[in-house]
N, CA, C and O atoms as a CHARMM CRD file, in Angstrom:
* protein
*
  352
    1    1 MET  N      0.85800  -1.18000   0.00000 PROA 1      0.00000
    2    1 MET  CA     0.00000   0.00000   0.00000 PROA 1      0.00000
    3    1 MET  C      0.90200   1.24000   0.00000 PROA 1      0.00000
    4    1 MET  O      1.92000   1.28200   0.69000 PROA 1      0.00000
    5    2 ILE  N      0.51600   2.21900  -0.76700 PROA 2      0.00000
    6    2 ILE  CA     1.31500   3.43200  -0.91400 PROA 2      0.00000
    7    2 ILE  C      1.42500   4.19500   0.40400 PROA 2      0.00000
    8    2 ILE  O      2.39900   4.91100   0.63500 PROA 2      0.00000
    9    3 LEU  N      0.42000   4.03700   1.26500 PROA 3      0.00000
   10    3 LEU  CA     0.48600   4.69900   2.56600 PROA 3      0.00000
   11    3 LEU  C      1.61600   4.13300   3.41100 PROA 3      0.00000
   12    3 LEU  O      2.22300   4.85800   4.19900 PROA 3      0.00000
   13    4 ASP  N      1.90100   2.85600   3.25600 PROA 4      0.00000
   14    4 ASP  CA     3.01500   2.25300   3.99200 PROA 4      0.00000
   15    4 ASP  C      4.33500   2.90400   3.59200 PROA 4      0.00000
   16    4 ASP  O      5.18500   3.17700   4.44000 PROA 4      0.00000
   17    5 GLU  N      4.49800   3.14600   2.30300 PROA 5      0.00000
   18    5 GLU  CA     5.70900   3.81700   1.82200 PROA 5      0.00000
   19    5 GLU  C      5.83700   5.21400   2.41900 PROA 5      0.00000
   20    5 GLU  O      6.91500   5.62600   2.84700 PROA 5      0.00000
   21    6 ALA  N      4.71800   5.93400   2.44000 PROA 6      0.00000
   22    6 ALA  CA     4.72700   7.29200   2.98500 PROA 6      0.00000
   23    6 ALA  C      5.04800   7.26500   4.47800 PROA 6      0.00000
   24    6 ALA  O      5.85000   8.06300   4.96200 PROA 6      0.00000
   25    7 TYR  N      4.42100   6.34800   5.19600 PROA 7      0.00000
   26    7 TYR  CA     4.67400   6.25200   6.63500 PROA 7      0.00000
   27    7 TYR  C      6.14700   5.95600   6.90600 PROA 7      0.00000
   28    7 TYR  O      6.76200   6.60200   7.75400 PROA 7      0.00000
   29    8 LEU  N      6.71100   4.99300   6.19800 PROA 8      0.00000
   30    8 LEU  CA     8.11300   4.63400   6.41800 PROA 8      0.00000
   31    8 LEU  C      9.05300   5.79400   6.08700 PROA 8      0.00000
   32    8 LEU  O     10.03400   6.01900   6.79500 PROA 8      0.00000
   33    9 LEU  N      8.75800   6.52200   5.02400 PROA 9      0.00000
   34    9 LEU  CA     9.56200   7.68100   4.64600 PROA 9      0.00000
   35    9 LEU  C      9.51300   8.74200   5.74400 PROA 9      0.00000
   36    9 LEU  O     10.54400   9.27200   6.15900 PROA 9      0.00000
   37   10 LEU  N      8.30400   9.04000   6.20500 PROA 10     0.00000
   38   10 LEU  CA     8.13500  10.07500   7.23200 PROA 10     0.00000
   39   10 LEU  C      8.71900   9.63900   8.57300 PROA 10     0.00000
   40   10 LEU  O      9.29200  10.44900   9.30200 PROA 10     0.00000
   41   11 ARG  N      8.57300   8.37500   8.88700 PROA 11     0.00000
   42   11 ARG  CA     9.13300   7.86100  10.13700 PROA 11     0.00000
   43   11 ARG  C     10.66300   7.92400  10.10800 PROA 11     0.00000
   44   11 ARG  O     11.28800   8.32600  11.08900 PROA 11     0.00000
   45   12 ALA  N     11.25800   7.53100   8.99600 PROA 12     0.00000
   46   12 ALA  CA    12.71600   7.57600   8.86500 PROA 12     0.00000
   47   12 ALA  C     13.24400   9.01100   8.98100 PROA 12     0.00000
   48   12 ALA  O     14.35900   9.23800   9.45100 PROA 12     0.00000
   49   13 ALA  N     12.43600   9.95700   8.54900 PROA 13     0.00000
   50   13 ALA  CA    12.82600  11.36600   8.60700 PROA 13     0.00000
   51   13 ALA  C     12.50200  11.99500   9.95200 PROA 13     0.00000
   52   13 ALA  O     12.79900  13.16900  10.17300 PROA 13     0.00000
   53   14 GLY  N     11.89700  11.23100  10.85200 PROA 14     0.00000
   54   14 GLY  CA    11.54600  11.76700  12.15900 PROA 14     0.00000
   55   14 GLY  C     10.31700  12.65000  12.14700 PROA 14     0.00000
   56   14 GLY  O     10.11400  13.44400  13.06500 PROA 14     0.00000
   57   15 ARG  N      9.49400  12.52100  11.11700 PROA 15     0.00000
   58   15 ARG  CA     8.30300  13.36900  10.97500 PROA 15     0.00000
   59   15 ARG  C      7.03200  12.72200  11.51600 PROA 15     0.00000
   60   15 ARG  O      6.09200  13.42200  11.89100 PROA 15     0.00000
   61   16 ALA  N      6.99800  11.40300  11.55900 PROA 16     0.00000
   62   16 ALA  CA     5.83200  10.67500  12.09200 PROA 16     0.00000
   63   16 ALA  C      6.36800   9.59300  13.02100 PROA 16     0.00000
   64   16 ALA  O      6.93600   8.59900  12.56700 PROA 16     0.00000
   65   17 SER  N      6.18800   9.78700  14.29800 PROA 17     0.00000
   66   17 SER  CA     6.78400   8.88300  15.27600 PROA 17     0.00000
   67   17 SER  C      6.04400   7.55800  15.41100 PROA 17     0.00000
   68   17 SER  O      6.61400   6.56300  15.85600 PROA 17     0.00000
   69   18 ASN  N      4.76400   7.55100  15.02200 PROA 18     0.00000
   70   18 ASN  CA     3.97100   6.32300  15.13400 PROA 18     0.00000
   71   18 ASN  C      2.75300   6.40600  14.21100 PROA 18     0.00000
   72   18 ASN  O      2.51900   7.42100  13.55500 PROA 18     0.00000
   73   19 HSD  N      1.99000   5.32000  14.17700 PROA 19     0.00000
   74   19 HSD  CA     0.81000   5.27500  13.29400 PROA 19     0.00000
   75   19 HSD  C     -0.21100   6.35100  13.65300 PROA 19     0.00000
   76   19 HSD  O     -0.82500   6.94600  12.76800 PROA 19     0.00000
   77   20 ALA  N     -0.39100   6.59800  14.93700 PROA 20     0.00000
   78   20 ALA  CA    -1.38000   7.58800  15.36300 PROA 20     0.00000
   79   20 ALA  C     -1.01400   8.98200  14.86400 PROA 20     0.00000
   80   20 ALA  O     -1.87400   9.72000  14.38200 PROA 20     0.00000
   81   21 ALA  N      0.25800   9.33700  14.98000 PROA 21     0.00000
   82   21 ALA  CA     0.70200  10.65400  14.50300 PROA 21     0.00000
   83   21 ALA  C      0.54200  10.75400  12.98700 PROA 21     0.00000
   84   21 ALA  O      0.12400  11.79100  12.47200 PROA 21     0.00000
   85   22 PHE  N      0.87100   9.68500  12.27900 PROA 22     0.00000
   86   22 PHE  CA     0.70900   9.66700  10.82700 PROA 22     0.00000
   87   22 PHE  C     -0.76100   9.85000  10.45200 PROA 22     0.00000
   88   22 PHE  O     -1.08200  10.62200   9.54900 PROA 22     0.00000
   89   23 SER  N     -1.63700   9.15200  11.13500 PROA 23     0.00000
   90   23 SER  CA    -3.07400   9.23500  10.85200 PROA 23     0.00000
   91   23 SER  C     -3.61700  10.64500  11.04700 PROA 23     0.00000
   92   23 SER  O     -4.36100  11.15800  10.21100 PROA 23     0.00000
   93   24 THR  N     -3.23900  11.26200  12.15500 PROA 24     0.00000
   94   24 THR  CA    -3.78800  12.58700  12.45000 PROA 24     0.00000
   95   24 THR  C     -3.08700  13.70200  11.69500 PROA 24     0.00000
   96   24 THR  O     -3.74200  14.58700  11.14400 PROA 24     0.00000
   97   25 ASP  N     -1.75300  13.66900  11.66300 PROA 25     0.00000
   98   25 ASP  CA    -0.98900  14.77400  11.07300 PROA 25     0.00000
   99   25 ASP  C     -0.92200  14.75000   9.55300 PROA 25     0.00000
  100   25 ASP  O     -0.87000  15.80300   8.91700 PROA 25     0.00000
  101   26 TYR  N     -0.92400  13.56500   8.96900 PROA 26     0.00000
  102   26 TYR  CA    -0.72300  13.46000   7.52200 PROA 26     0.00000
  103   26 TYR  C     -1.93800  12.97200   6.74300 PROA 26     0.00000
  104   26 TYR  O     -2.05600  13.22700   5.54400 PROA 26     0.00000
  105   27 LEU  N     -2.83900  12.26900   7.42400 PROA 27     0.00000
  106   27 LEU  CA    -4.04000  11.78200   6.73900 PROA 27     0.00000
  107   27 LEU  C     -5.28900  12.55600   7.14500 PROA 27     0.00000
  108   27 LEU  O     -6.31700  12.48600   6.47100 PROA 27     0.00000
  109   28 GLY  N     -5.19600  13.28800   8.24300 PROA 28     0.00000
  110   28 GLY  CA    -6.31400  14.11400   8.68700 PROA 28     0.00000
  111   28 GLY  C     -7.47500  13.33400   9.27100 PROA 28     0.00000
  112   28 GLY  O     -8.63100  13.74400   9.16300 PROA 28     0.00000
  113   29 HSD  N     -7.16300  12.21700   9.88600 PROA 29     0.00000
  114   29 HSD  CA    -8.21500  11.37000  10.46400 PROA 29     0.00000
  115   29 HSD  C     -7.88700  11.02100  11.91000 PROA 29     0.00000
  116   29 HSD  O     -6.92600  11.53200  12.48600 PROA 29     0.00000
  117   30 SER  N     -8.69200  10.15500  12.47600 PROA 30     0.00000
  118   30 SER  CA    -8.49600   9.73800  13.86300 PROA 30     0.00000
  119   30 SER  C     -7.17700   8.99200  14.01400 PROA 30     0.00000
  120   30 SER  O     -6.61800   8.52100  13.02400 PROA 30     0.00000
  121   31 PRO  N     -6.67400   8.87700  15.23300 PROA 31     0.00000
  122   31 PRO  CA    -5.38200   8.22500  15.45200 PROA 31     0.00000
  123   31 PRO  C     -5.29600   6.77200  14.97100 PROA 31     0.00000
  124   31 PRO  O     -4.19500   6.27800  14.72700 PROA 31     0.00000
  125   32 ARG  N     -6.40100   6.09700  14.83400 PROA 32     0.00000
  126   32 ARG  CA    -6.37200   4.69000  14.43200 PROA 32     0.00000
  127   32 ARG  C     -6.75900   4.45900  12.96400 PROA 32     0.00000
  128   32 ARG  O     -6.93000   3.31500  12.54500 PROA 32     0.00000
  129   33 TYR  N     -6.89500   5.52300  12.19500 PROA 33     0.00000
  130   33 TYR  CA    -7.31900   5.39500  10.80400 PROA 33     0.00000
  131   33 TYR  C     -6.34300   4.56500   9.97000 PROA 33     0.00000
  132   33 TYR  O     -6.76600   3.68000   9.22500 PROA 33     0.00000
  133   34 TYR  N     -5.05300   4.84000  10.08600 PROA 34     0.00000
  134   34 TYR  CA    -4.05100   4.08900   9.33100 PROA 34     0.00000
  135   34 TYR  C     -4.07400   2.61200   9.73000 PROA 34     0.00000
  136   34 TYR  O     -3.97200   1.73500   8.87200 PROA 34     0.00000
  137   35 ASP  N     -4.20700   2.34100  11.01000 PROA 35     0.00000
  138   35 ASP  CA    -4.30300   0.94900  11.46700 PROA 35     0.00000
  139   35 ASP  C     -5.53400   0.26300  10.87800 PROA 35     0.00000
  140   35 ASP  O     -5.47000  -0.89100  10.45400 PROA 35     0.00000
  141   36 TYR  N     -6.65300   0.98500  10.85600 PROA 36     0.00000
  142   36 TYR  CA    -7.88300   0.44400  10.27200 PROA 36     0.00000
  143   36 TYR  C     -7.65800   0.07500   8.79700 PROA 36     0.00000
  144   36 TYR  O     -8.04600  -1.01000   8.36300 PROA 36     0.00000
  145   37 LEU  N     -7.04000   0.96700   8.04000 PROA 37     0.00000
  146   37 LEU  CA    -6.78800   0.70200   6.61800 PROA 37     0.00000
  147   37 LEU  C     -5.89800  -0.52200   6.43300 PROA 37     0.00000
  148   37 LEU  O     -6.14900  -1.35500   5.56300 PROA 37     0.00000
  149   38 ARG  N     -4.87400  -0.62400   7.24300 PROA 38     0.00000
  150   38 ARG  CA    -3.95200  -1.75700   7.12200 PROA 38     0.00000
  151   38 ARG  C     -4.62900  -3.07400   7.47100 PROA 38     0.00000
  152   38 ARG  O     -4.42100  -4.08000   6.79200 PROA 38     0.00000
  153   39 CYS  N     -5.43200  -3.07300   8.51800 PROA 39     0.00000
  154   39 CYS  CA    -6.07800  -4.31800   8.95600 PROA 39     0.00000
  155   39 CYS  C     -7.22400  -4.73900   8.04400 PROA 39     0.00000
  156   39 CYS  O     -7.41400  -5.92900   7.79300 PROA 39     0.00000
  157   40 SER  N     -7.97400  -3.78400   7.55600 PROA 40     0.00000
  158   40 SER  CA    -9.16000  -4.10200   6.76300 PROA 40     0.00000
  159   40 SER  C     -8.85900  -4.26000   5.27400 PROA 40     0.00000
  160   40 SER  O     -9.62100  -4.89500   4.54600 PROA 40     0.00000
  161   41 GLY  N     -7.76400  -3.68700   4.83400 PROA 41     0.00000
  162   41 GLY  CA    -7.45700  -3.70500   3.41200 PROA 41     0.00000
  163   41 GLY  C     -8.24600  -2.66700   2.62800 PROA 41     0.00000
  164   41 GLY  O     -8.21400  -2.65000   1.39800 PROA 41     0.00000
  165   42 ALA  N     -8.95600  -1.80000   3.34800 PROA 42     0.00000
  166   42 ALA  CA    -9.74200  -0.74700   2.70200 PROA 42     0.00000
  167   42 ALA  C     -8.81100   0.28700   2.06900 PROA 42     0.00000
  168   42 ALA  O     -7.67700   0.48000   2.50900 PROA 42     0.00000
  169   43 ALA  N     -9.31000   0.93300   1.04500 PROA 43     0.00000
  170   43 ALA  CA    -8.55500   2.00300   0.38800 PROA 43     0.00000
  171   43 ALA  C     -8.73700   3.30300   1.16500 PROA 43     0.00000
  172   43 ALA  O     -9.82000   3.55400   1.69400 PROA 43     0.00000
  173   44 PRO  N     -7.70800   4.12500   1.24200 PROA 44     0.00000
  174   44 PRO  CA    -7.85700   5.41900   1.91000 PROA 44     0.00000
  175   44 PRO  C     -8.82000   6.30900   1.13100 PROA 44     0.00000
  176   44 PRO  O     -8.92500   6.21500  -0.09200 PROA 44     0.00000
  177   45 ASN  N     -9.51400   7.16500   1.85800 PROA 45     0.00000
  178   45 ASN  CA   -10.45200   8.03700   1.14700 PROA 45     0.00000
  179   45 ASN  C     -9.70400   9.14700   0.41100 PROA 45     0.00000
  180   45 ASN  O     -8.52500   9.39700   0.66200 PROA 45     0.00000
  181   46 LEU  N    -10.40000   9.78800  -0.48100 PROA 46     0.00000
  182   46 LEU  CA    -9.81100  10.80000  -1.34900 PROA 46     0.00000
  183   46 LEU  C     -9.20300  11.94700  -0.54100 PROA 46     0.00000
  184   46 LEU  O     -8.11400  12.42200  -0.86400 PROA 46     0.00000
  185   47 THR  N     -9.88900  12.38700   0.49100 PROA 47     0.00000
  186   47 THR  CA    -9.39000  13.48200   1.31600 PROA 47     0.00000
  187   47 THR  C     -8.04800  13.13700   1.94300 PROA 47     0.00000
  188   47 THR  O     -7.13900  13.96800   1.96600 PROA 47     0.00000
  189   48 ALA  N     -7.92000  11.91800   2.45000 PROA 48     0.00000
  190   48 ALA  CA    -6.66600  11.48800   3.07300 PROA 48     0.00000
  191   48 ALA  C     -5.53100  11.47100   2.05100 PROA 48     0.00000
  192   48 ALA  O     -4.42100  11.90700   2.35400 PROA 48     0.00000
  193   49 LEU  N     -5.79600  10.97800   0.85800 PROA 49     0.00000
  194   49 LEU  CA    -4.76800  10.94700  -0.18600 PROA 49     0.00000
  195   49 LEU  C     -4.31800  12.35300  -0.57300 PROA 49     0.00000
  196   49 LEU  O     -3.12300  12.61900  -0.70900 PROA 49     0.00000
  197   50 LEU  N     -5.28400  13.24400  -0.74700 PROA 50     0.00000
  198   50 LEU  CA    -4.94500  14.61200  -1.14400 PROA 50     0.00000
  199   50 LEU  C     -4.15200  15.32800  -0.06200 PROA 50     0.00000
  200   50 LEU  O     -3.18000  16.02500  -0.35300 PROA 50     0.00000
  201   51 LYS  N     -4.57100  15.15600   1.18300 PROA 51     0.00000
  202   51 LYS  CA    -3.85900  15.80000   2.28500 PROA 51     0.00000
  203   51 LYS  C     -2.42500  15.28100   2.36900 PROA 51     0.00000
  204   51 LYS  O     -1.49000  16.06400   2.53300 PROA 51     0.00000
  205   52 LEU  N     -2.25200  13.97200   2.25700 PROA 52     0.00000
  206   52 LEU  CA    -0.91700  13.39100   2.30800 PROA 52     0.00000
  207   52 LEU  C     -0.05400  13.88500   1.15500 PROA 52     0.00000
  208   52 LEU  O      1.11000  14.22800   1.36000 PROA 52     0.00000
  209   53 ALA  N     -0.60100  13.92400  -0.04500 PROA 53     0.00000
  210   53 ALA  CA     0.15600  14.40800  -1.20200 PROA 53     0.00000
  211   53 ALA  C      0.59800  15.85600  -1.00400 PROA 53     0.00000
  212   53 ALA  O      1.72900  16.21100  -1.33700 PROA 53     0.00000
  213   54 MET  N     -0.28000  16.68500  -0.47000 PROA 54     0.00000
  214   54 MET  CA     0.07400  18.08600  -0.23600 PROA 54     0.00000
  215   54 MET  C      1.16300  18.21300   0.82500 PROA 54     0.00000
  216   54 MET  O      2.08900  19.01000   0.67700 PROA 54     0.00000
  217   55 LYS  N      1.05300  17.43500   1.88500 PROA 55     0.00000
  218   55 LYS  CA     2.06600  17.48400   2.94900 PROA 55     0.00000
  219   55 LYS  C      3.42400  17.01600   2.42900 PROA 55     0.00000
  220   55 LYS  O      4.45000  17.62000   2.74300 PROA 55     0.00000
  221   56 LEU  N      3.43400  15.95000   1.64000 PROA 56     0.00000
  222   56 LEU  CA     4.69200  15.46100   1.07900 PROA 56     0.00000
  223   56 LEU  C      5.29300  16.46200   0.10000 PROA 56     0.00000
  224   56 LEU  O      6.51200  16.62500   0.04700 PROA 56     0.00000
  225   57 THR  N      4.45100  17.12900  -0.66800 PROA 57     0.00000
  226   57 THR  CA     4.93000  18.16300  -1.58700 PROA 57     0.00000
  227   57 THR  C      5.57900  19.29700  -0.80200 PROA 57     0.00000
  228   57 THR  O      6.64200  19.79000  -1.18000 PROA 57     0.00000
  229   58 ASP  N      4.94400  19.70800   0.28200 PROA 58     0.00000
  230   58 ASP  CA     5.52700  20.74900   1.13500 PROA 58     0.00000
  231   58 ASP  C      6.88800  20.31000   1.67500 PROA 58     0.00000
  232   58 ASP  O      7.84700  21.08300   1.67000 PROA 58     0.00000
  233   59 LEU  N      6.96000  19.07200   2.13600 PROA 59     0.00000
  234   59 LEU  CA     8.21900  18.56700   2.67000 PROA 59     0.00000
  235   59 LEU  C      9.30700  18.50100   1.59900 PROA 59     0.00000
  236   59 LEU  O     10.47800  18.75900   1.87600 PROA 59     0.00000
  237   60 ALA  N      8.91700  18.15700   0.39100 PROA 60     0.00000
  238   60 ALA  CA     9.88400  18.08100  -0.70500 PROA 60     0.00000
  239   60 ALA  C     10.48600  19.43700  -1.01500 PROA 60     0.00000
  240   60 ALA  O     11.61400  19.52400  -1.49900 PROA 60     0.00000
  241   61 HSD  N      9.74000  20.49800  -0.73700 PROA 61     0.00000
  242   61 HSD  CA    10.23600  21.84100  -1.02100 PROA 61     0.00000
  243   61 HSD  C     11.06300  22.43200   0.12100 PROA 61     0.00000
  244   61 HSD  O     11.70600  23.46800  -0.04900 PROA 61     0.00000
  245   62 GLU  N     11.04900  21.78800   1.25900 PROA 62     0.00000
  246   62 GLU  CA    11.87600  22.25800   2.36800 PROA 62     0.00000
  247   62 GLU  C     13.34000  21.96700   2.05500 PROA 62     0.00000
  248   62 GLU  O     13.65200  21.11600   1.22200 PROA 62     0.00000
  249   63 THR  N     14.20000  22.65700   2.70900 PROA 63     0.00000
  250   63 THR  CA    15.62800  22.45600   2.46300 PROA 63     0.00000
  251   63 THR  C     16.30100  21.77300   3.65000 PROA 63     0.00000
  252   63 THR  O     17.43900  22.09200   3.99200 PROA 63     0.00000
  253   64 THR  N     15.59900  20.83700   4.27500 PROA 64     0.00000
  254   64 THR  CA    16.19400  20.12600   5.39800 PROA 64     0.00000
  255   64 THR  C     16.94300  18.90600   4.89500 PROA 64     0.00000
  256   64 THR  O     16.56600  18.29200   3.89700 PROA 64     0.00000
  257   65 ALA  N     17.99800  18.56900   5.59600 PROA 65     0.00000
  258   65 ALA  CA    18.80700  17.42000   5.21300 PROA 65     0.00000
  259   65 ALA  C     18.20900  16.11000   5.70900 PROA 65     0.00000
  260   65 ALA  O     18.66300  15.03800   5.31000 PROA 65     0.00000
  261   66 GLU  N     17.19600  16.17800   6.57300 PROA 66     0.00000
  262   66 GLU  CA    16.66900  14.95000   7.16400 PROA 66     0.00000
  263   66 GLU  C     15.66900  14.21100   6.28200 PROA 66     0.00000
  264   66 GLU  O     15.30100  13.07900   6.59700 PROA 66     0.00000
  265   67 LEU  N     15.23200  14.80400   5.21500 PROA 67     0.00000
  266   67 LEU  CA    14.26500  14.15100   4.34300 PROA 67     0.00000
  267   67 LEU  C     14.78400  14.16900   2.91200 PROA 67     0.00000
  268   67 LEU  O     15.19500  15.21100   2.40100 PROA 67     0.00000
  269   68 ASP  N     14.76100  13.00900   2.27500 PROA 68     0.00000
  270   68 ASP  CA    15.18700  12.93100   0.87900 PROA 68     0.00000
  271   68 ASP  C     14.13000  13.63700   0.04200 PROA 68     0.00000
  272   68 ASP  O     13.04900  13.09500  -0.19100 PROA 68     0.00000
  273   69 GLU  N     14.44200  14.83700  -0.40500 PROA 69     0.00000
  274   69 GLU  CA    13.46200  15.66200  -1.10800 PROA 69     0.00000
  275   69 GLU  C     12.92100  14.98600  -2.35500 PROA 69     0.00000
  276   69 GLU  O     11.71900  15.03900  -2.61400 PROA 69     0.00000
  277   70 SER  N     13.77500  14.36400  -3.11600 PROA 70     0.00000
  278   70 SER  CA    13.29700  13.74400  -4.34000 PROA 70     0.00000
  279   70 SER  C     12.36400  12.57200  -4.03300 PROA 70     0.00000
  280   70 SER  O     11.38900  12.35800  -4.75400 PROA 70     0.00000
  281   71 ALA  N     12.64100  11.82700  -2.99600 PROA 71     0.00000
  282   71 ALA  CA    11.77300  10.70200  -2.62200 PROA 71     0.00000
  283   71 ALA  C     10.39900  11.21500  -2.19700 PROA 71     0.00000
  284   71 ALA  O      9.37900  10.64000  -2.57600 PROA 71     0.00000
  285   72 ALA  N     10.36600  12.27700  -1.42200 PROA 72     0.00000
  286   72 ALA  CA     9.09400  12.84700  -0.98600 PROA 72     0.00000
  287   72 ALA  C      8.30900  13.38800  -2.17500 PROA 72     0.00000
  288   72 ALA  O      7.09700  13.19500  -2.26400 PROA 72     0.00000
  289   73 GLY  N      8.99500  14.06100  -3.08000 PROA 73     0.00000
  290   73 GLY  CA     8.32800  14.61400  -4.25200 PROA 73     0.00000
  291   73 GLY  C      7.77200  13.54200  -5.16700 PROA 73     0.00000
  292   73 GLY  O      6.64700  13.65600  -5.65500 PROA 73     0.00000
  293   74 LYS  N      8.56300  12.49100  -5.40100 PROA 74     0.00000
  294   74 LYS  CA     8.10300  11.39200  -6.25400 PROA 74     0.00000
  295   74 LYS  C      6.92300  10.66900  -5.63600 PROA 74     0.00000
  296   74 LYS  O      5.97600  10.30200  -6.33300 PROA 74     0.00000
  297   75 LEU  N      6.97900  10.46400  -4.32900 PROA 75     0.00000
  298   75 LEU  CA     5.88200   9.79500  -3.64500 PROA 75     0.00000
  299   75 LEU  C      4.62600  10.65600  -3.67300 PROA 75     0.00000
  300   75 LEU  O      3.52300  10.13900  -3.85100 PROA 75     0.00000
  301   76 ALA  N      4.78200  11.95200  -3.50100 PROA 76     0.00000
  302   76 ALA  CA     3.64300  12.86600  -3.56600 PROA 76     0.00000
  303   76 ALA  C      2.95900  12.78600  -4.93400 PROA 76     0.00000
  304   76 ALA  O      1.73100  12.79000  -5.02000 PROA 76     0.00000
  305   77 LYS  N      3.75000  12.71400  -5.98900 PROA 77     0.00000
  306   77 LYS  CA     3.18500  12.61400  -7.34500 PROA 77     0.00000
  307   77 LYS  C      2.42700  11.30200  -7.53300 PROA 77     0.00000
  308   77 LYS  O      1.35800  11.28200  -8.14200 PROA 77     0.00000
  309   78 ARG  N      2.97700  10.21500  -7.01400 PROA 78     0.00000
  310   78 ARG  CA     2.28900   8.91800  -7.12900 PROA 78     0.00000
  311   78 ARG  C      0.97300   8.91100  -6.35400 PROA 78     0.00000
  312   78 ARG  O     -0.02600   8.36100  -6.81800 PROA 78     0.00000
  313   79 ILE  N      0.97900   9.52000  -5.18000 PROA 79     0.00000
  314   79 ILE  CA    -0.24200   9.57900  -4.37100 PROA 79     0.00000
  315   79 ILE  C     -1.28000  10.45700  -5.06000 PROA 79     0.00000
  316   79 ILE  O     -2.45900  10.10500  -5.10400 PROA 79     0.00000
  317   80 MET  N     -0.85100  11.59400  -5.59700 PROA 80     0.00000
  318   80 MET  CA    -1.78300  12.47700  -6.31000 PROA 80     0.00000
  319   80 MET  C     -2.36500  11.77000  -7.52500 PROA 80     0.00000
  320   80 MET  O     -3.55200  11.91400  -7.81800 PROA 80     0.00000
  321   81 SER  N     -1.55400  11.02100  -8.22100 PROA 81     0.00000
  322   81 SER  CA    -2.03800  10.25600  -9.37400 PROA 81     0.00000
  323   81 SER  C     -3.10500   9.26000  -8.95200 PROA 81     0.00000
  324   81 SER  O     -4.12700   9.10600  -9.62200 PROA 81     0.00000
  325   82 GLN  N     -2.86300   8.59000  -7.84300 PROA 82     0.00000
  326   82 GLN  CA    -3.83900   7.63900  -7.32900 PROA 82     0.00000
  327   82 GLN  C     -5.14100   8.33800  -6.95500 PROA 82     0.00000
  328   82 GLN  O     -6.22600   7.81300  -7.20000 PROA 82     0.00000
  329   83 ALA  N     -5.02900   9.51700  -6.36300 PROA 83     0.00000
  330   83 ALA  CA    -6.22000  10.28100  -5.98900 PROA 83     0.00000
  331   83 ALA  C     -7.00000  10.72000  -7.22300 PROA 83     0.00000
  332   83 ALA  O     -8.22800  10.64200  -7.24100 PROA 83     0.00000
  333   84 LEU  N     -6.29900  11.17800  -8.24900 PROA 84     0.00000
  334   84 LEU  CA    -6.95800  11.62900  -9.46400 PROA 84     0.00000
  335   84 LEU  C     -7.69300  10.49300 -10.19100 PROA 84     0.00000
  336   84 LEU  O     -8.73900  10.71600 -10.80100 PROA 84     0.00000
  337   85 LYS  N     -7.14400   9.28500 -10.12500 PROA 85     0.00000
  338   85 LYS  CA    -7.81600   8.13800 -10.73500 PROA 85     0.00000
  339   85 LYS  C     -9.16400   7.88100 -10.09300 PROA 85     0.00000
  340   85 LYS  O    -10.07900   7.38600 -10.75100 PROA 85     0.00000
  341   86 ARG  N     -9.29800   8.20500  -8.84100 PROA 86     0.00000
  342   86 ARG  CA   -10.57200   8.00500  -8.13700 PROA 86     0.00000
  343   86 ARG  C    -11.63200   9.01300  -8.57200 PROA 86     0.00000
  344   86 ARG  O    -12.83000   8.76300  -8.44400 PROA 86     0.00000
  345   87 CYS  N    -11.18300  10.13900  -9.08100 PROA 87     0.00000
  346   87 CYS  CA   -12.12000  11.19100  -9.48500 PROA 87     0.00000
  347   87 CYS  C    -12.76800  10.90900 -10.83800 PROA 87     0.00000
  348   87 CYS  O    -13.73300  11.57700 -11.21200 PROA 87     0.00000
  349   88 ARG  N    -12.26300   9.95400 -11.55500 PROA 88     0.00000
  350   88 ARG  CA   -12.77900   9.66800 -12.90400 PROA 88     0.00000
  351   88 ARG  C    -14.05000   8.89200 -12.85200 PROA 88     0.00000
  352   88 ARG  O    -14.61800   8.56700 -13.89400 PROA 88     0.00000
């Protein structure tokens, strides 16, 4: 799941310390939303995908050494693409 990639990237960069922080800060949902998606196999909703893509895009534009900017930018584009496919 693409959310797993995003979580691992953010966790490695020290931006999301756990699933609850990722769910609330990057997906805009309750602390257990990411866990629910992983356990149920459900797809994330459009709002969560868009919020995550925007946050990753913002991070890609920062000039911090702790986050691989190109990885964040590429992941943001893949997530946005996935979100746009849902709009069709």
